[in-house]
N, C-alpha and C positions, 0 to 999 in steps of 0.2 A: 376054860383051855387058856385063854390069853389071860387071864388073872397071874395064873402061875407062872406066865415069865414077864411081867411086869408090875411092879408095885402103882397104886393109884395115881401117886403122883408123873410118875411115868408115861400112864396110857393118856395122863390128862395132855402132858407136855408133846406126845405121838399125834394124838388126834388134832391139837392146836397147831402142833408144825404142817399137819397135812393138810388143815384146811386153808395155812397160809399159801403155801405152796398153789392150791388148786386154785384158789382167787388170783394170784398172781399169773398163772397161766391163764386163766379163763380172761381176765382183763386185757392179754399180749393178744391172745386169740381175735377179741372184737375190735382190738385197735387194727389190728390188720385187717380185719374185714374191711372193717370202718375206712380204711386205705382205699382198698381196691374197691369201693361201693365210690362209684363220684355222685354227687346231686343229680339227681334226675332234671334239674331244670333245664339243661342244655336240648337233652332229647325232647322234654313237653315242648319245649320251643320249637324242634322241629317239626314234633307232629300237631300241632297246632298249625304250622302251615299247610299240611296235606286236608284236600279237601273230605278224602273217603276216612279222615280219622277225627275231622271237629265234632261229629256229631256223638262222639263217644262221651260217655258221662266220666266224671273224674276218676272215679277208681280204675276203671277200666283205660283209661290213659296213664296214669303213672303206671300201672301195671306193664304197659307195654313199652315205657319209657324206662322202663328198668331191664325190660329184656332184651331190648334193642344192643347190635355188637355193631362198633367201629371197624371198619374195613379201613384200609389208607389203600392207593392205587397208583398205580404209576403211568407217564403215558402211554398211550398205546395199547394199554391193558385190555384186552376182553374180559367180559366182567358177567354176561351173558350170552347165549349163544342161542339161535333161532334154530327151534326141533327139539333143544334138550327139556329135561323135565323141570319144572317150576318148584324150586324149594323155597325161596326166600323172596321178601319184600324187599326193595331198597328207595331210600331217601337220600338223596345229596345234600351234603352240607358242604363241601367245596370241590372246585371243577368246573369241566366243561367235559359232556359227556353226549357221542353222538349216537343217535337210534337208525338202525339202516333194518331194514327187510329185500332181501335181492340185492342189486346194485342201486336199487334208489335210498337215498337219505330221507327220511321221515322229521323227524325232529334233529335239533339240540337241548340238552336239559342243563342246568345250573342249580344252586343253591338254592334249596326248598323244592323244587321239582321231584319225583320217587317212578319208579319204572318196576316192571316183575309183578305188577297185579291181577293183571288180566290172565295170565297161565294160573296162579292161586285161584283166582275167581270161576273161571270157567273150569276148572281142572284139566287144562288141557297143556300141550307144549308150548313151550315159547315161543312167541310170533314174531322176535324181531332180535336183533341183536343189537348187543350196548357194548361200545368199547368207548374208553376214558380217551378223550383229546388231549387233556392237560393232566398232571397230577394231580387226584383228589383225595376227597374224603367223604366215604358212605356211612350210615348207619344200614343196618338192615336187622332181619327180623325172620326168623325161622316160621315155617308155612304153617303150621300149627298155630302159635301164637297168633298169624295174623288172620285167619279161617274164623278160630274162636272170637277174637274181639269183632271181625265183621258179622257175625251170625248172632251176634250178642243182643244186638237190639234193630231192630224194624228201621228205627232212621240209619244208621250204620250202612244196612243192608242197601236200603236205597240208594243213600250215597254212592254205594259201591256200584252198584250197577248201572246207575248215570254216568260215573265216571267212565265205565268200560266204555258204553256207549257212545259217549265222547272223544272217545280216543278215536273210536273206528271213524267216525264222520270225520273228525279235525282230518285223518291223516291216512285218507283213503289209497291202498297201493295198488298195481296191477293186480296183483295175487291175492286179494283180499277175499274171494270166496271162502265159504267156510271148508273148503276141502285146504285151503292155501292157509289156513291158522293155524 
């Protein structure tokens, strides 16, 4: 049917033009995608600072680096609240963040520190509230990605369990009973 509409030279010209257009369009899409995907070196550097992600194999670490999302926060902004469902893991790149449980201050976090892992690892509500004391920048990882990485290797799982225990021992609070977490 097409041969009745176009001569052979016209058909070749149309196919050639369509190929050029497709090549240009795919190149444009690839360039846009490359601009939107920063090199994960910055994120890999942050993940290497976090004790519970250091044991991950290189492929898993790079996969996590690509899944991290940057979040800017204002001074005074509450990042997580005690009692809410844990949906993300956080790494601090810039800023100072206060951690409190009830009226008591537990810790002050800065660049290279992390939070949110306890609720994810234990599948419990958040055990503390974290608020930005200064403007800052966080990198976050969704729960499913975090859990998949932490249960993927025995080394990572062991480190994750150890960090959880270490945090509870370092920062005991008046309501640290199992019912209070």
